[in-house]
Each structure stands twice: as C-alpha cells, then as structure tokens.
Steps between C-alpha positions, in 0.01 A plus 500: 500500500734576790807289514601338828156412617386143511679203337852449504650767268645761744242405767733376766335156514799294447678668791213430734502135373864471558453637850218254559713210396786605721254515787373151415850356484595645833177364655575155358847510642377600838242221490758251417717628774223479755398156379859372550508655839176339617618159355782515731289570801353246755169521653428311813178424688397288799182327597376357834703739710829404323444129493535505124719741303524532120728714300453578126717686263397775265456257221219352723692173564493352853850499630449382851257321724553461870265298716533505889512116583226559768265576205523155362204320642433177307126527617466852361684520164233725369588778734864476404407524133275801563791673679726442214248624248430817709875576520572440131197719409612783724852483377393512133252785583795698641689440197220608283424816696874610497509432123191712442626783723850516327340488141235747585765750609653484159186470284286728701236215500503450122577125529156401597505112538830452329699449826 
C-alpha cells in the first residue's frame, strides 16, 4: 500500500479541511457584516403617485407612513387602505431584493431560501 493516498495519514486532508473551515468562517463574517448593513438601511416606496409613502428598515419594520391629506376621503376609505398596502408591500419587496442581492454576492447563490 502506498502511503499518503486516501484517508488522513499523510494525505493532506486535514489541511484542506482547515482551509474549508477558514473559508466558511470568512463567509460567515461577511454575511453578518452585510446583514448589519442591510438592517441599517431604509427602503421607501410610494403609491398613488406619491399620495402614500411608506418606509421600512432592513429589519422589515415599518418606520414611516406619510399620507397626503387630500387622499383622505371618508367616502372611499378602501382606496386609502389599498394605497397603504401597495406602498408597504413595495417597500418590503425592495428590502427583500436588496437582501438577496447582497447575500448572493457573498454566497454565490448558495443561500437558497435562507434570506
């Protein structure tokens, strides 16, 4: 039997495993850094031509809702509700797309549905 082939004794596998672990730790640090950056970002979206504006942060929390007083029609509350929903969903979608783009740049698409 030739020494140094297969298995651990003299085969170099521990070195490869150490390198893999270092790469994984580096990727983990980069992911954490990007996540912190995303959480500090704000994503804003409008609906109804700017009648309703909503902002969310990277934690997907609504941080601001602005409504043009002219949009408040007591006879058409449903329209205002729809505008708010549209603006919130668009802001959250922007946050999600930015998160996926930043994480994919690090993981090369390995994250799947994790983010």
